[in-house]
C-alpha positions as CSV (number, residue, x, y, z in Angstrom):
1,X,0.0,0.0,0.0
2,X,1.0,3.6,-0.6
3,X,0.8,6.4,2.0
4,X,0.0,10.1,1.4
5,X,3.7,10.7,1.8
6,X,4.4,8.4,-1.2
7,X,5.9,5.7,0.9
8,X,5.3,2.1,-0.3
9,X,4.8,-0.8,2.2
10,X,3.8,-4.4,2.1
11,X,1.5,-6.0,4.7
12,X,-0.1,-9.4,5.3
13,X,-3.8,-9.8,4.9
14,X,-4.1,-10.3,8.6
15,X,-2.3,-6.9,9.2
16,X,1.0,-8.5,10.3
17,X,4.5,-8.0,9.0
18,X,4.4,-4.4,7.8
19,X,7.6,-3.8,5.8
20,X,8.8,-0.7,4.0
21,X,9.7,-1.2,0.3
22,X,10.4,2.1,-1.3
23,X,10.1,5.9,-0.7
24,X,8.8,8.7,-3.0
25,X,6.9,6.5,-5.5
26,X,3.6,6.8,-7.4
27,X,1.2,4.4,-9.1
28,X,2.9,1.1,-8.0
29,X,1.8,-2.1,-9.7
30,X,2.9,-5.7,-9.2
31,X,3.8,-8.4,-11.8
32,X,1.5,-11.4,-12.2
33,X,4.1,-13.7,-10.6
34,X,4.3,-11.3,-7.6
35,X,8.1,-11.0,-8.0
36,X,8.5,-7.4,-9.3
37,X,7.0,-4.0,-8.6
38,X,7.1,-1.1,-11.0
39,X,6.4,2.5,-10.2
40,X,7.1,6.2,-11.0
41,X,9.9,7.5,-8.9
42,X,9.5,11.0,-7.5
43,X,12.4,13.5,-7.0
44,X,14.6,12.9,-3.9
45,X,13.5,16.2,-2.5
46,X,9.7,15.7,-3.2
47,X,7.4,16.5,-0.4
48,X,3.6,16.1,0.0
49,X,1.6,18.5,-2.1
50,X,4.5,19.1,-4.5
51,X,4.0,18.7,-8.2
52,X,5.6,15.8,-10.2
53,X,7.5,17.8,-12.8
54,X,10.8,16.7,-11.4
55,X,10.0,13.0,-11.3
56,X,12.9,10.7,-12.2
57,X,11.1,8.2,-14.4
58,X,10.0,4.6,-14.1
59,X,11.7,2.0,-11.9
60,X,11.5,-1.8,-11.3
61,X,11.9,-3.3,-7.8
62,X,12.8,-7.0,-7.5
63,X,11.1,-8.3,-4.4
64,X,13.4,-11.4,-4.2
65,X,16.6,-9.3,-4.1
66,X,15.3,-6.0,-2.8
67,X,17.1,-4.3,-5.7
68,X,15.8,-1.3,-7.6
69,X,16.5,-0.5,-11.2
70,X,15.7,2.6,-13.2
71,X,14.4,1.9,-16.7
72,X,13.2,5.3,-18.0
73,X,14.4,8.8,-17.2
74,X,11.7,11.3,-18.2
75,X,9.5,13.2,-15.7
76,X,6.6,12.6,-18.0
77,X,6.8,8.8,-17.7
78,X,4.0,7.5,-15.4
79,X,1.4,4.8,-14.6
80,X,3.5,1.7,-15.6
81,X,2.1,-1.8,-15.7
82,X,3.7,-5.2,-16.4
83,X,2.8,-7.4,-19.3
84,X,1.4,-10.7,-18.1
85,X,4.8,-12.4,-18.4
86,X,6.6,-9.5,-16.9
87,X,8.9,-9.1,-19.9
88,X,7.5,-5.6,-20.9
89,X,6.2,-2.6,-19.2
90,X,3.5,-0.5,-20.7
91,X,3.4,3.1,-19.5
92,X,2.1,6.6,-20.3
93,X,4.2,9.6,-21.4
94,X,4.3,12.5,-23.8
95,X,4.9,12.0,-27.5
96,X,7.4,14.2,-29.3
97,X,4.4,16.2,-30.4
98,X,3.2,16.6,-26.9
99,X,0.2,14.2,-26.8
100,X,-0.2,11.8,-23.9
101,X,0.4,8.4,-25.3
102,X,1.2,4.8,-24.5
103,X,4.8,3.5,-24.6
104,X,6.5,0.2,-24.1
105,X,9.9,-0.7,-22.7
106,X,11.6,-4.0,-21.8
107,X,11.9,-4.6,-18.0
108,X,15.6,-4.2,-18.5
109,X,15.1,-0.6,-19.8
110,X,15.9,-1.5,-23.4
111,X,13.8,-1.0,-26.6
112,X,11.6,1.9,-25.5
113,X,9.0,2.6,-28.2
114,X,5.9,4.8,-28.6
115,X,2.7,2.7,-29.2
116,X,-0.2,5.1,-29.8
117,X,-0.8,8.5,-31.5
118,X,2.5,8.2,-33.5
119,X,3.1,11.4,-35.4
120,X,-0.1,13.1,-34.4
121,X,0.2,16.8,-33.7
122,X,-3.4,17.4,-32.6
123,X,-6.2,15.5,-30.9
124,X,-8.6,13.9,-33.4
125,X,-11.2,11.2,-33.4
126,X,-8.5,8.7,-34.0
127,X,-6.4,9.8,-31.0
128,X,-6.1,7.0,-28.4
129,X,-6.5,8.5,-24.9
130,X,-4.7,7.4,-21.7
131,X,-6.5,5.7,-18.8
132,X,-8.3,7.5,-16.0
133,X,-8.2,4.2,-14.1
134,X,-5.9,1.1,-14.0
135,X,-5.9,-0.8,-17.3
136,X,-6.6,-4.5,-17.3
137,X,-5.1,-7.3,-19.5
138,X,-7.1,-10.0,-21.1
139,X,-6.3,-13.5,-19.8
140,X,-4.3,-14.2,-23.0
141,X,-2.3,-11.0,-22.7
142,X,-3.4,-9.8,-26.1
143,X,-5.8,-7.0,-25.2
144,X,-5.6,-4.1,-22.7
145,X,-8.8,-2.4,-21.7
146,X,-9.2,0.8,-19.7
147,X,-11.6,3.6,-18.9
148,X,-10.9,7.2,-20.1
149,X,-13.4,9.8,-19.1
150,X,-16.4,7.4,-19.2
151,X,-15.3,5.8,-22.4
152,X,-14.1,2.2,-22.6
153,X,-11.1,1.6,-24.8
154,X,-9.3,-1.5,-26.0
155,X,-5.8,-1.8,-27.3
156,X,-4.9,-4.9,-29.3
157,X,-1.2,-5.8,-29.2
158,X,1.0,-7.7,-31.7
159,X,2.4,-11.0,-30.3
160,X,5.7,-9.3,-29.3
161,X,3.9,-6.4,-27.6
162,X,6.1,-4.0,-29.5
163,X,3.3,-2.6,-31.6
164,X,-0.5,-2.1,-31.4
165,X,-2.7,-3.5,-34.1
166,X,-5.8,-1.7,-33.1
167,X,-6.9,1.0,-30.7
168,X,-10.7,1.3,-30.4
169,X,-13.4,2.8,-28.2
170,X,-15.7,-0.2,-27.6
171,X,-18.3,1.2,-25.2
172,X,-19.3,4.0,-22.9
173,X,-19.2,3.6,-19.1
174,X,-16.7,2.8,-16.4
175,X,-15.0,0.0,-14.5
176,X,-14.5,-2.5,-17.4
177,X,-13.8,-6.1,-16.3
178,X,-12.9,-9.2,-18.2
179,X,-15.0,-12.3,-17.9
180,X,-13.4,-15.6,-17.0
181,X,-13.4,-16.7,-20.6
182,X,-11.4,-13.6,-21.7
183,X,-14.0,-12.9,-24.4
184,X,-16.6,-10.8,-22.7
185,X,-16.1,-7.4,-21.1
186,X,-18.5,-6.2,-18.4
187,X,-19.0,-2.4,-18.2
188,X,-20.9,-0.4,-15.6
189,X,-23.1,2.1,-17.5
190,X,-23.4,5.8,-16.9
191,X,-27.2,5.6,-16.7
192,X,-29.4,6.2,-13.6
193,X,-29.9,3.6,-12.3
194,X,-26.6,2.0,-13.3
195,X,-26.6,-1.2,-15.2
196,X,-24.0,-3.7,-16.3
197,X,-23.7,-4.4,-20.0
198,X,-21.5,-7.0,-21.7
199,X,-19.6,-6.4,-25.0
200,X,-17.0,-8.4,-26.9
201,X,-13.5,-7.2,-27.9
202,X,-15.0,-5.4,-30.9
203,X,-17.6,-3.6,-28.9
204,X,-20.5,-5.7,-30.0
205,X,-23.2,-6.3,-27.4
206,X,-23.3,-9.8,-25.8
207,X,-26.3,-11.3,-24.2
C-alpha cells in the first residue's frame, strides 16, 4: 500500500508483518508472478503537495533481491504496468508532439517505443486517450482495456507487444472487467440507475 507521503509498504492480509519497500513513489503495480514491482519514482526532495514535474522516471523493484533499477528517465513517464509475463512494461508519457500516449519498454530498460498517437500533432477522433483508471489485461495478454473519461477503450497488441494492431473505443461507461473466458467485457453504464452491459473485444453487445 501507498501512503500520502508516497511511501510504499507491504503487509499481510491479517495486518501483520508491515515492511517498507520504497520511498517517494507513485502508481505502483505488481507483476502477475508477484516477483516485481514497477512505479514512477519522484524526485529525492519531493514533499507532500509538491507537483511531479521533477519525477525521475520509471523503476522496477525486485522483491526477491530488494534491488531497484531505473528503466526510464523522463519526468513525463508515469502509470507503468507489467505485461502478463513481466517481460515488458506499458506506461504513459508525452509523445514528441506533446500528446499523452502509450509507450512500451523492456523490463531491463531497453527497446523503448511509442505505441499510440504516433506522429499526431493534434487530438482527433483517431487519438487514443490514456487511462483515468488502472488498465486490465485480457487472460491471453493480447488486449488491454481501460476507462478514459467514461469511455471504454481497447488496445490490441502484436504478439511481441512492440506494436499495437488496433486501438478502439468499444463502449461508454466505467470499471471495465474481463469475464473468466477472456472474451466478454463487463461495463458499468453511466445511466441512472446504473446497469451492467457486456460487450466483446469489438464492442458488439453480448447477451
